[in-house]
A tleap script that builds the chain and sets N, CA, C and O, in Angstrom:
source leaprc.protein.ff14SB
mol = sequence {
  NMET SER ASP SER ASN LEU VAL TYR SER THR
  GLU THR GLY ARG ILE SER GLN PRO LYS PRO
  THR LYS GLU ILE GLU SER LYS THR PHE LYS
  ASP GLY ALA LEU ARG ILE GLU ARG GLN THR
  LYS GLY ARG LYS GLY LYS GLY VAL MET LEU
  VAL THR GLY ILE ASP SER GLU GLN HIE ASP
  LEU LYS LYS LEU ALA LYS THR ILE LYS SER
  LYS MET GLY GLN GLY GLY ALA VAL LYS ASP
  GLY ILE ILE GLU VAL GLN GLY ASP ASP ARG
  ASP LYS LEU LYS ALA ILE LEU GLU ALA LEU
  LYS PHE LYS VAL LYS ILE ALA GLY CGLY
}
set mol.1.N position { 22.483 -1.047 38.571 }
set mol.1.CA position { 21.704 -0.627 37.449 }
set mol.1.C position { 20.683 -1.710 37.083 }
set mol.1.O position { 21.029 -2.887 36.993 }
set mol.2.N position { 19.478 -1.325 36.883 }
set mol.2.CA position { 18.397 -2.269 36.592 }
set mol.2.C position { 18.337 -2.585 35.109 }
set mol.2.O position { 18.397 -1.677 34.280 }
set mol.3.N position { 18.216 -3.872 34.759 }
set mol.3.CA position { 18.177 -4.307 33.394 }
set mol.3.C position { 16.803 -4.125 32.745 }
set mol.3.O position { 16.674 -4.241 31.526 }
set mol.4.N position { 15.783 -3.842 33.547 }
set mol.4.CA position { 14.408 -3.744 33.016 }
set mol.4.C position { 14.225 -2.504 32.138 }
set mol.4.O position { 13.385 -2.515 31.238 }
set mol.5.N position { 14.980 -1.450 32.375 }
set mol.5.CA position { 14.884 -0.240 31.569 }
set mol.5.C position { 16.006 -0.082 30.563 }
set mol.5.O position { 16.137 0.973 29.943 }
set mol.6.N position { 16.819 -1.116 30.393 }
set mol.6.CA position { 17.991 -1.043 29.535 }
set mol.6.C position { 17.577 -0.974 28.070 }
set mol.6.O position { 16.834 -1.829 27.588 }
set mol.7.N position { 18.060 0.049 27.364 }
set mol.7.CA position { 17.725 0.245 25.972 }
set mol.7.C position { 18.945 -0.046 25.080 }
set mol.7.O position { 18.798 -0.570 23.976 }
set mol.8.N position { 20.130 0.290 25.559 }
set mol.8.CA position { 21.351 0.108 24.783 }
set mol.8.C position { 22.445 -0.380 25.703 }
set mol.8.O position { 22.563 0.070 26.843 }
set mol.9.N position { 23.243 -1.304 25.200 }
set mol.9.CA position { 24.384 -1.810 25.949 }
set mol.9.C position { 25.595 -1.759 25.044 }
set mol.9.O position { 25.496 -2.089 23.863 }
set mol.10.N position { 26.747 -1.347 25.578 }
set mol.10.CA position { 27.935 -1.278 24.769 }
set mol.10.C position { 28.446 -2.660 24.393 }
set mol.10.O position { 29.187 -2.817 23.423 }
set mol.11.N position { 28.042 -3.661 25.169 }
set mol.11.CA position { 28.434 -5.031 24.840 }
set mol.11.C position { 27.612 -5.650 23.706 }
set mol.11.O position { 28.164 -6.272 22.799 }
set mol.12.N position { 26.282 -5.473 23.768 }
set mol.12.CA position { 25.408 -6.139 22.810 }
set mol.12.C position { 24.757 -5.214 21.829 }
set mol.12.O position { 24.182 -5.697 20.853 }
set mol.13.N position { 24.806 -3.933 22.014 }
set mol.13.CA position { 24.153 -2.954 21.122 }
set mol.13.C position { 22.738 -2.673 21.560 }
set mol.13.O position { 22.398 -2.783 22.738 }
set mol.14.N position { 21.904 -2.302 20.581 }
set mol.14.CA position { 20.523 -1.961 20.893 }
set mol.14.C position { 19.742 -3.181 21.362 }
set mol.14.O position { 19.813 -4.260 20.775 }
set mol.15.N position { 19.005 -2.972 22.430 }
set mol.15.CA position { 18.217 -4.046 22.999 }
set mol.15.C position { 16.711 -3.740 22.736 }
set mol.15.O position { 16.199 -2.704 23.161 }
set mol.16.N position { 16.046 -4.630 22.052 }
set mol.16.CA position { 14.638 -4.374 21.792 }
set mol.16.C position { 13.815 -4.843 22.982 }
set mol.16.O position { 14.075 -5.879 23.595 }
set mol.17.N position { 12.817 -4.031 23.273 }
set mol.17.CA position { 11.950 -4.317 24.392 }
set mol.17.C position { 10.595 -4.710 23.842 }
set mol.17.O position { 10.165 -4.144 22.837 }
set mol.18.N position { 9.905 -5.656 24.459 }
set mol.18.CA position { 8.600 -6.041 23.955 }
set mol.18.C position { 7.588 -4.924 24.069 }
set mol.18.O position { 7.535 -4.213 25.072 }
set mol.19.N position { 6.787 -4.776 23.031 }
set mol.19.CA position { 5.733 -3.759 23.041 }
set mol.19.C position { 4.546 -4.260 23.869 }
set mol.19.O position { 4.158 -5.422 23.745 }
set mol.20.N position { 3.973 -3.406 24.701 }
set mol.20.CA position { 2.815 -3.866 25.455 }
set mol.20.C position { 1.618 -4.102 24.521 }
set mol.20.O position { 1.355 -3.294 23.631 }
set mol.21.N position { 0.911 -5.192 24.724 }
set mol.21.CA position { -0.262 -5.473 23.905 }
set mol.21.C position { -1.460 -4.730 24.469 }
set mol.21.O position { -1.632 -4.620 25.683 }
set mol.22.N position { -2.276 -4.227 23.568 }
set mol.22.CA position { -3.438 -3.462 23.947 }
set mol.22.C position { -4.638 -4.390 23.998 }
set mol.22.O position { -4.952 -5.061 23.015 }
set mol.23.N position { -5.296 -4.428 25.118 }
set mol.23.CA position { -6.494 -5.262 25.275 }
set mol.23.C position { -7.672 -4.510 24.671 }
set mol.23.O position { -7.908 -3.347 24.998 }
set mol.24.N position { -8.402 -5.169 23.799 }
set mol.24.CA position { -9.575 -4.591 23.204 }
set mol.24.C position { -10.766 -4.956 24.073 }
set mol.24.O position { -11.088 -6.126 24.281 }
set mol.25.N position { -11.397 -3.921 24.563 }
set mol.25.CA position { -12.540 -4.130 25.448 }
set mol.25.C position { -13.808 -3.698 24.686 }
set mol.25.O position { -14.075 -2.503 24.558 }
set mol.26.N position { -14.577 -4.657 24.188 }
set mol.26.CA position { -15.738 -4.281 23.377 }
set mol.26.C position { -16.919 -4.093 24.327 }
set mol.26.O position { -17.046 -4.768 25.349 }
set mol.27.N position { -17.769 -3.153 23.947 }
set mol.27.CA position { -18.954 -2.866 24.727 }
set mol.27.C position { -20.122 -3.675 24.188 }
set mol.27.O position { -20.528 -3.478 23.042 }
set mol.28.N position { -20.660 -4.562 24.971 }
set mol.28.CA position { -21.818 -5.327 24.557 }
set mol.28.C position { -23.034 -4.851 25.352 }
set mol.28.O position { -22.903 -4.404 26.491 }
set mol.29.N position { -24.195 -4.948 24.754 }
set mol.29.CA position { -25.406 -4.467 25.369 }
set mol.29.C position { -26.181 -5.610 25.982 }
set mol.29.O position { -26.033 -6.752 25.545 }
set mol.30.N position { -27.018 -5.335 27.001 }
set mol.30.CA position { -27.757 -6.363 27.716 }
set mol.30.C position { -28.752 -7.101 26.818 }
set mol.30.O position { -28.974 -8.300 26.990 }
set mol.31.N position { -29.354 -6.384 25.855 }
set mol.31.CA position { -30.333 -7.031 24.992 }
set mol.31.C position { -29.717 -7.861 23.889 }
set mol.31.O position { -30.428 -8.526 23.137 }
set mol.32.N position { -28.372 -7.827 23.785 }
set mol.32.CA position { -27.686 -8.621 22.765 }
set mol.32.C position { -27.742 -8.101 21.348 }
set mol.32.O position { -27.304 -8.771 20.413 }
set mol.33.N position { -28.286 -6.896 21.187 }
set mol.33.CA position { -28.376 -6.294 19.867 }
set mol.33.C position { -27.161 -5.406 19.540 }
set mol.33.O position { -26.572 -4.781 20.422 }
set mol.34.N position { -26.815 -5.372 18.271 }
set mol.34.CA position { -25.792 -4.451 17.809 }
set mol.34.C position { -26.413 -3.103 17.584 }
set mol.34.O position { -27.609 -3.017 17.305 }
set mol.35.N position { -25.640 -2.046 17.695 }
set mol.35.CA position { -26.115 -0.709 17.454 }
set mol.35.C position { -25.386 -0.137 16.233 }
set mol.35.O position { -24.177 -0.313 16.090 }
set mol.36.N position { -26.128 0.547 15.357 }
set mol.36.CA position { -25.554 1.232 14.229 }
set mol.36.C position { -25.728 2.724 14.502 }
set mol.36.O position { -26.857 3.206 14.591 }
set mol.37.N position { -24.647 3.444 14.632 }
set mol.37.CA position { -24.674 4.877 14.903 }
set mol.37.C position { -24.061 5.612 13.730 }
set mol.37.O position { -23.250 5.057 12.989 }
set mol.38.N position { -24.453 6.859 13.569 }
set mol.38.CA position { -23.836 7.709 12.566 }
set mol.38.C position { -23.039 8.764 13.297 }
set mol.38.O position { -23.519 9.365 14.258 }
set mol.39.N position { -21.797 8.993 12.832 }
set mol.39.CA position { -20.949 9.962 13.488 }
set mol.39.C position { -20.217 10.841 12.468 }
set mol.39.O position { -19.721 10.335 11.461 }
set mol.40.N position { -20.150 12.128 12.717 }
set mol.40.CA position { -19.399 13.034 11.851 }
set mol.40.C position { -18.338 13.793 12.639 }
set mol.40.O position { -17.506 14.478 12.044 }
set mol.41.N position { -18.353 13.687 13.948 }
set mol.41.CA position { -17.473 14.457 14.803 }
set mol.41.C position { -16.014 14.112 14.536 }
set mol.41.O position { -15.636 12.941 14.549 }
set mol.42.N position { -15.211 15.114 14.300 }
set mol.42.CA position { -13.768 14.925 14.074 }
set mol.42.C position { -13.445 14.304 12.702 }
set mol.42.O position { -12.346 13.786 12.502 }
set mol.43.N position { -14.379 14.356 11.780 }
set mol.43.CA position { -14.171 13.733 10.487 }
set mol.43.C position { -14.382 14.729 9.346 }
set mol.43.O position { -14.640 14.328 8.211 }
set mol.44.N position { -14.272 16.023 9.644 }
set mol.44.CA position { -14.447 17.081 8.661 }
set mol.44.C position { -15.778 17.023 7.954 }
set mol.44.O position { -15.845 17.278 6.752 }
set mol.45.N position { -16.820 16.700 8.652 }
set mol.45.CA position { -18.154 16.622 8.083 }
set mol.45.C position { -18.521 15.339 7.366 }
set mol.45.O position { -19.678 15.125 7.006 }
set mol.46.N position { -17.522 14.480 7.161 }
set mol.46.CA position { -17.786 13.222 6.455 }
set mol.46.C position { -18.420 12.235 7.460 }
set mol.46.O position { -17.924 12.070 8.575 }
set mol.47.N position { -19.483 11.606 7.061 }
set mol.47.CA position { -20.200 10.688 7.962 }
set mol.47.C position { -19.644 9.261 7.875 }
set mol.47.O position { -19.259 8.788 6.806 }
set mol.48.N position { -19.615 8.598 9.023 }
set mol.48.CA position { -19.306 7.194 9.085 }
set mol.48.C position { -20.359 6.508 9.929 }
set mol.48.O position { -20.996 7.126 10.782 }
set mol.49.N position { -20.534 5.214 9.677 }
set mol.49.CA position { -21.447 4.424 10.506 }
set mol.49.C position { -20.615 3.569 11.444 }
set mol.49.O position { -19.655 2.925 11.020 }
set mol.50.N position { -20.975 3.562 12.695 }
set mol.50.CA position { -20.239 2.779 13.699 }
set mol.50.C position { -21.116 1.607 14.120 }
set mol.50.O position { -22.277 1.791 14.484 }
set mol.51.N position { -20.551 0.393 14.070 }
set mol.51.CA position { -21.238 -0.816 14.516 }
set mol.51.C position { -20.651 -1.187 15.845 }
set mol.51.O position { -19.499 -1.613 15.912 }
set mol.52.N position { -21.417 -1.036 16.917 }
set mol.52.CA position { -20.947 -1.327 18.279 }
set mol.52.C position { -21.754 -2.456 18.849 }
set mol.52.O position { -22.844 -2.775 18.373 }
set mol.53.N position { -21.186 -3.074 19.907 }
set mol.53.CA position { -21.851 -4.116 20.607 }
set mol.53.C position { -21.502 -5.531 20.169 }
set mol.53.O position { -22.158 -6.490 20.575 }
set mol.54.N position { -20.464 -5.663 19.337 }
set mol.54.CA position { -20.060 -7.002 18.876 }
set mol.54.C position { -19.084 -7.591 19.880 }
set mol.54.O position { -18.124 -6.937 20.288 }
set mol.55.N position { -19.335 -8.808 20.266 }
set mol.55.CA position { -18.454 -9.497 21.230 }
set mol.55.C position { -17.226 -9.974 20.448 }
set mol.55.O position { -17.326 -10.855 19.594 }
set mol.56.N position { -16.055 -9.374 20.755 }
set mol.56.CA position { -14.860 -9.679 19.984 }
set mol.56.C position { -14.284 -11.067 20.326 }
set mol.56.O position { -13.409 -11.555 19.610 }
set mol.57.N position { -14.756 -11.701 21.395 }
set mol.57.CA position { -14.327 -13.060 21.736 }
set mol.57.C position { -15.055 -14.085 20.889 }
set mol.57.O position { -14.499 -15.145 20.601 }
set mol.58.N position { -16.301 -13.797 20.476 }
set mol.58.CA position { -17.073 -14.753 19.698 }
set mol.58.C position { -16.922 -14.537 18.192 }
set mol.58.O position { -17.075 -15.475 17.410 }
set mol.59.N position { -16.626 -13.311 17.790 }
set mol.59.CA position { -16.581 -12.990 16.347 }
set mol.59.C position { -15.242 -12.356 16.013 }
set mol.59.O position { -14.687 -11.608 16.817 }
set mol.60.N position { -14.723 -12.652 14.831 }
set mol.60.CA position { -13.490 -12.063 14.342 }
set mol.60.C position { -13.888 -10.738 13.712 }
set mol.60.O position { -14.518 -10.722 12.655 }
set mol.61.N position { -13.527 -9.615 14.351 }
set mol.61.CA position { -13.971 -8.306 13.895 }
set mol.61.C position { -13.431 -7.949 12.533 }
set mol.61.O position { -14.127 -7.331 11.728 }
set mol.62.N position { -12.161 -8.341 12.259 }
set mol.62.CA position { -11.551 -8.019 10.982 }
set mol.62.C position { -12.261 -8.733 9.830 }
set mol.62.O position { -12.513 -8.126 8.789 }
set mol.63.N position { -12.589 -10.027 10.010 }
set mol.63.CA position { -13.305 -10.764 8.966 }
set mol.63.C position { -14.708 -10.198 8.768 }
set mol.63.O position { -15.172 -10.046 7.638 }
set mol.64.N position { -15.371 -9.892 9.863 }
set mol.64.CA position { -16.708 -9.331 9.786 }
set mol.64.C position { -16.695 -7.971 9.075 }
set mol.64.O position { -17.560 -7.691 8.245 }
set mol.65.N position { -15.721 -7.141 9.403 }
set mol.65.CA position { -15.619 -5.821 8.776 }
set mol.65.C position { -15.339 -5.967 7.293 }
set mol.65.O position { -15.886 -5.214 6.486 }
set mol.66.N position { -14.498 -6.920 6.917 }
set mol.66.CA position { -14.189 -7.144 5.510 }
set mol.66.C position { -15.448 -7.573 4.748 }
set mol.66.O position { -15.684 -7.116 3.629 }
set mol.67.N position { -16.238 -8.431 5.342 }
set mol.67.CA position { -17.477 -8.880 4.703 }
set mol.67.C position { -18.441 -7.677 4.545 }
set mol.67.O position { -19.024 -7.498 3.476 }
set mol.68.N position { -18.603 -6.885 5.564 }
set mol.68.CA position { -19.515 -5.750 5.532 }
set mol.68.C position { -19.060 -4.760 4.478 }
set mol.68.O position { -19.872 -4.288 3.682 }
set mol.69.N position { -17.770 -4.438 4.460 }
set mol.69.CA position { -17.250 -3.437 3.528 }
set mol.69.C position { -17.399 -3.917 2.088 }
set mol.69.O position { -17.710 -3.120 1.203 }
set mol.70.N position { -17.180 -5.221 1.838 }
set mol.70.CA position { -17.310 -5.701 0.479 }
set mol.70.C position { -18.767 -5.706 -0.012 }
set mol.70.O position { -19.044 -5.415 -1.175 }
set mol.71.N position { -19.689 -6.042 0.903 }
set mol.71.CA position { -21.106 -6.028 0.525 }
set mol.71.C position { -21.664 -4.619 0.386 }
set mol.71.O position { -22.563 -4.379 -0.419 }
set mol.72.N position { -21.136 -3.695 1.165 }
set mol.72.CA position { -21.560 -2.283 1.082 }
set mol.72.C position { -20.878 -1.582 -0.087 }
set mol.72.O position { -21.424 -0.620 -0.630 }
set mol.73.N position { -19.699 -2.044 -0.482 }
set mol.73.CA position { -18.986 -1.349 -1.542 }
set mol.73.C position { -18.337 -0.103 -1.048 }
set mol.73.O position { -18.144 0.827 -1.830 }
set mol.74.N position { -17.984 -0.029 0.219 }
set mol.74.CA position { -17.411 1.164 0.815 }
set mol.74.C position { -16.245 0.795 1.705 }
set mol.74.O position { -16.070 -0.370 2.062 }
set mol.75.N position { -15.455 1.781 2.058 }
set mol.75.CA position { -14.319 1.560 2.907 }
set mol.75.C position { -14.680 1.593 4.367 }
set mol.75.O position { -15.830 1.847 4.727 }
set mol.76.N position { -13.690 1.332 5.218 }
set mol.76.CA position { -13.934 1.364 6.634 }
set mol.76.C position { -12.722 0.843 7.380 }
set mol.76.O position { -11.658 0.634 6.795 }
set mol.77.N position { -12.893 0.633 8.686 }
set mol.77.CA position { -11.798 0.188 9.540 }
set mol.77.C position { -12.372 -0.421 10.804 }
set mol.77.O position { -13.560 -0.297 11.102 }
set mol.78.N position { -11.461 -1.106 11.561 }
set mol.78.CA position { -11.806 -1.585 12.897 }
set mol.78.C position { -10.932 -0.857 13.888 }
set mol.78.O position { -9.706 -0.932 13.805 }
set mol.79.N position { -11.536 -0.160 14.815 }
set mol.79.CA position { -10.798 0.583 15.815 }
set mol.79.C position { -11.407 0.368 17.184 }
set mol.79.O position { -12.588 0.645 17.394 }
set mol.80.N position { -10.607 -0.126 18.115 }
set mol.80.CA position { -11.029 -0.309 19.519 }
set mol.80.C position { -12.307 -1.123 19.658 }
set mol.80.O position { -13.166 -0.776 20.468 }
set mol.81.N position { -12.452 -2.185 18.897 }
set mol.81.CA position { -13.600 -3.035 19.007 }
set mol.81.C position { -14.859 -2.510 18.324 }
set mol.81.O position { -15.943 -3.061 18.515 }
set mol.82.N position { -14.724 -1.464 17.540 }
set mol.82.CA position { -15.856 -0.869 16.819 }
set mol.82.C position { -15.555 -0.910 15.347 }
set mol.82.O position { -14.463 -0.542 14.914 }
set mol.83.N position { -16.540 -1.365 14.562 }
set mol.83.CA position { -16.363 -1.390 13.129 }
set mol.83.C position { -16.881 -0.071 12.551 }
set mol.83.O position { -18.026 0.309 12.793 }
set mol.84.N position { -16.028 0.627 11.783 }
set mol.84.CA position { -16.405 1.861 11.144 }
set mol.84.C position { -16.586 1.632 9.669 }
set mol.84.O position { -15.702 1.064 9.026 }
set mol.85.N position { -17.710 2.057 9.102 }
set mol.85.CA position { -17.958 1.928 7.681 }
set mol.85.C position { -18.295 3.343 7.145 }
set mol.85.O position { -19.102 4.071 7.723 }
set mol.86.N position { -17.650 3.695 6.030 }
set mol.86.CA position { -17.829 5.000 5.454 }
set mol.86.C position { -19.218 5.138 4.842 }
set mol.86.O position { -19.809 4.167 4.371 }
set mol.87.N position { -19.725 6.374 4.862 }
set mol.87.CA position { -21.002 6.636 4.230 }
set mol.87.C position { -22.143 6.689 5.223 }
set mol.87.O position { -21.936 6.632 6.435 }
set mol.88.N position { -23.384 6.803 4.678 }
set mol.88.CA position { -24.528 6.885 5.554 }
set mol.88.C position { -25.702 6.117 4.898 }
set mol.88.O position { -26.663 6.724 4.425 }
set mol.89.N position { -25.606 4.818 4.880 }
set mol.89.CA position { -26.697 3.974 4.383 }
set mol.89.C position { -26.996 2.910 5.458 }
set mol.89.O position { -26.744 1.718 5.278 }
set mol.90.N position { -27.544 3.400 6.577 }
set mol.90.CA position { -27.737 2.537 7.743 }
set mol.90.C position { -28.757 1.423 7.493 }
set mol.90.O position { -28.650 0.342 8.072 }
set mol.91.N position { -29.732 1.682 6.643 }
set mol.91.CA position { -30.716 0.649 6.376 }
set mol.91.C position { -30.100 -0.520 5.609 }
set mol.91.O position { -30.410 -1.679 5.888 }
set mol.92.N position { -29.242 -0.223 4.658 }
set mol.92.CA position { -28.544 -1.301 3.929 }
set mol.92.C position { -27.619 -2.087 4.849 }
set mol.92.O position { -27.555 -3.314 4.783 }
set mol.93.N position { -26.902 -1.362 5.711 }
set mol.93.CA position { -26.009 -2.020 6.695 }
set mol.93.C position { -26.793 -2.896 7.638 }
set mol.93.O position { -26.356 -3.995 7.978 }
set mol.94.N position { -27.962 -2.416 8.071 }
set mol.94.CA position { -28.825 -3.212 8.968 }
set mol.94.C position { -29.267 -4.486 8.252 }
set mol.94.O position { -29.248 -5.558 8.856 }
set mol.95.N position { -29.660 -4.400 6.999 }
set mol.95.CA position { -30.109 -5.579 6.252 }
set mol.95.C position { -28.958 -6.587 6.102 }
set mol.95.O position { -29.187 -7.793 6.191 }
set mol.96.N position { -27.739 -6.114 5.880 }
set mol.96.CA position { -26.575 -7.021 5.753 }
set mol.96.C position { -26.290 -7.720 7.060 }
set mol.96.O position { -26.041 -8.925 7.079 }
set mol.97.N position { -26.324 -6.977 8.161 }
set mol.97.CA position { -26.069 -7.613 9.490 }
set mol.97.C position { -27.153 -8.560 9.869 }
set mol.97.O position { -26.869 -9.601 10.460 }
set mol.98.N position { -28.422 -8.246 9.552 }
set mol.98.CA position { -29.515 -9.172 9.829 }
set mol.98.C position { -29.404 -10.448 8.985 }
set mol.98.O position { -29.775 -11.529 9.441 }
set mol.99.N position { -28.909 -10.323 7.788 }
set mol.99.CA position { -28.668 -11.495 6.927 }
set mol.99.C position { -27.577 -12.408 7.523 }
set mol.99.O position { -27.568 -13.618 7.297 }
set mol.100.N position { -26.645 -11.784 8.300 }
set mol.100.CA position { -25.572 -12.535 8.957 }
set mol.100.C position { -26.043 -13.022 10.352 }
set mol.100.O position { -25.221 -13.435 11.169 }
set mol.101.N position { -27.342 -12.974 10.613 }
set mol.101.CA position { -27.947 -13.506 11.845 }
set mol.101.C position { -27.634 -12.687 13.103 }
set mol.101.O position { -27.536 -13.243 14.197 }
set mol.102.N position { -27.478 -11.369 12.948 }
set mol.102.CA position { -27.305 -10.461 14.073 }
set mol.102.C position { -28.628 -9.764 14.353 }
set mol.102.O position { -29.409 -9.507 13.437 }
set mol.103.N position { -28.877 -9.458 15.635 }
set mol.103.CA position { -29.993 -8.607 16.029 }
set mol.103.C position { -29.478 -7.186 16.030 }
set mol.103.O position { -28.498 -6.876 16.707 }
set mol.104.N position { -30.136 -6.313 15.270 }
set mol.104.CA position { -29.576 -4.957 15.033 }
set mol.104.C position { -30.603 -3.900 15.370 }
set mol.104.O position { -31.801 -4.066 15.141 }
set mol.105.N position { -30.099 -2.799 15.925 }
set mol.105.CA position { -30.925 -1.620 16.215 }
set mol.105.C position { -30.190 -0.392 15.651 }
set mol.105.O position { -28.965 -0.306 15.736 }
set mol.106.N position { -30.937 0.546 15.082 }
set mol.106.CA position { -30.342 1.789 14.615 }
set mol.106.C position { -30.425 2.773 15.763 }
set mol.106.O position { -31.514 3.052 16.265 }
set mol.107.N position { -29.275 3.308 16.187 }
set mol.107.CA position { -29.210 4.216 17.293 }
set mol.107.C position { -29.040 5.646 16.794 }
set mol.107.O position { -28.476 5.863 15.721 }
set mol.108.N position { -29.503 6.586 17.532 }
set mol.108.CA position { -29.315 7.984 17.149 }
set mol.108.C position { -30.355 8.459 16.163 }
set mol.108.O position { -31.281 7.726 15.816 }
set mol.109.N position { -30.198 9.683 15.717 }
set mol.109.CA position { -31.203 10.286 14.847 }
set mol.109.C position { -30.886 10.256 13.439 }
set mol.109.O position { -31.668 10.739 12.620 }
savepdb mol mol.pdb
quit
């Protein structure tokens, strides 16, 4: 019997197995600019702004998202290396990111 798949043992009880860590692979663009996109798909018509192209090795995404959300006065989240901010005020978000010394482009229509 292989111990690698062991979940329970009558001698020791439940055996916890380490959870696999998920590697976050962020998409960066060749020109080095961040992209701000608007998305409503799968959100019941509610719009969110997606900030993509941030290098997660150079920047702490959670701290950056917290700064953006507090300056915008809106909620949001970090999912799979993408910062999501609720609402649709891309010009204000662009100004905030440019003040933080990022090169920013608004993507989409």
